[in-house]
C-alpha positions in Angstrom: -17.5 1.3 -4.2 -18.4 -1.1 -1.7 -15.2 -3.6 -1.6 -15.3 -6.1 0.2 -13.0 -6.5 3.1 -9.6 -9.1 3.0 -7.2 -6.5 4.4 -6.7 -6.8 8.6 -4.8 -7.1 11.7 -0.9 -7.2 11.3 -1.9 -7.0 7.9 -3.5 -3.8 7.7 -0.4 -2.3 9.5 2.0 -3.3 7.6 0.4 -1.8 4.4 0.3 1.3 6.0 3.7 1.4 7.0 5.1 0.8 4.1 3.0 3.2 2.8 4.3 5.5 5.1 7.9 4.9 4.1 7.7 4.6 0.5 6.2 8.2 0.4 9.3 9.1 2.7 11.2 7.7 -0.3 9.7 9.8 -2.6 10.5 12.5 -1.5 14.0 11.7 -0.7 14.2 10.2 -4.7 12.6 13.5 -6.4 14.5 15.8 -4.4 17.8 14.4 -5.3 16.7 14.4 -8.8 16.1 10.8 -9.3 12.1 11.2 -11.1 11.2 8.2 -12.4 12.3 5.8 -8.7 10.8 7.6 -6.8 7.2 7.8 -9.5 7.6 4.4 -8.7 7.9 4.9 -4.9 4.8 7.3 -4.9 2.8 5.1 -7.1 3.1 2.3 -4.2 2.4 4.4 -1.4 -0.5 5.0 -2.6 -1.3 1.1 -3.3 -0.2 0.2 -0.5 -2.1 3.3 1.0 -5.4 2.5 -1.1 -5.6 -1.1 0.6 -4.8 -0.2 4.0 -7.8 2.4 4.6 -10.1 0.0 2.4 -9.2 -2.9 3.9 -9.5 -4.4 0.0 -6.6 -5.7 -2.2 -7.4 -6.8 -5.7 -3.3 -9.6 -5.3 -5.4 -11.0 -2.0 -8.4 -11.4 -3.6 -7.4 -13.2 -7.0 -5.4 -16.0 -4.5 -8.0 -16.1 -2.7 -7.0 -14.5 0.7 -8.2 -13.0 4.1 -6.9 -11.6 6.5 -9.1 -9.7 8.6 -9.2 -12.8 10.6 -5.8 -12.3 12.6 
């Protein structure tokens, strides 16, 4: 699967940091028994992690946003 890049620079770094923070929040929530919130945090972590690793965001594409030049 070859996705066009539309995420770069500070945007990519911010998404990677959000993915890491949401992953930590997931562990904390699941450890405290708050499974539903933990699952939502995990989904967010996976989504932001995917964006950071692949440099592609479907929402950016739909809105015509390209941050690769930042």
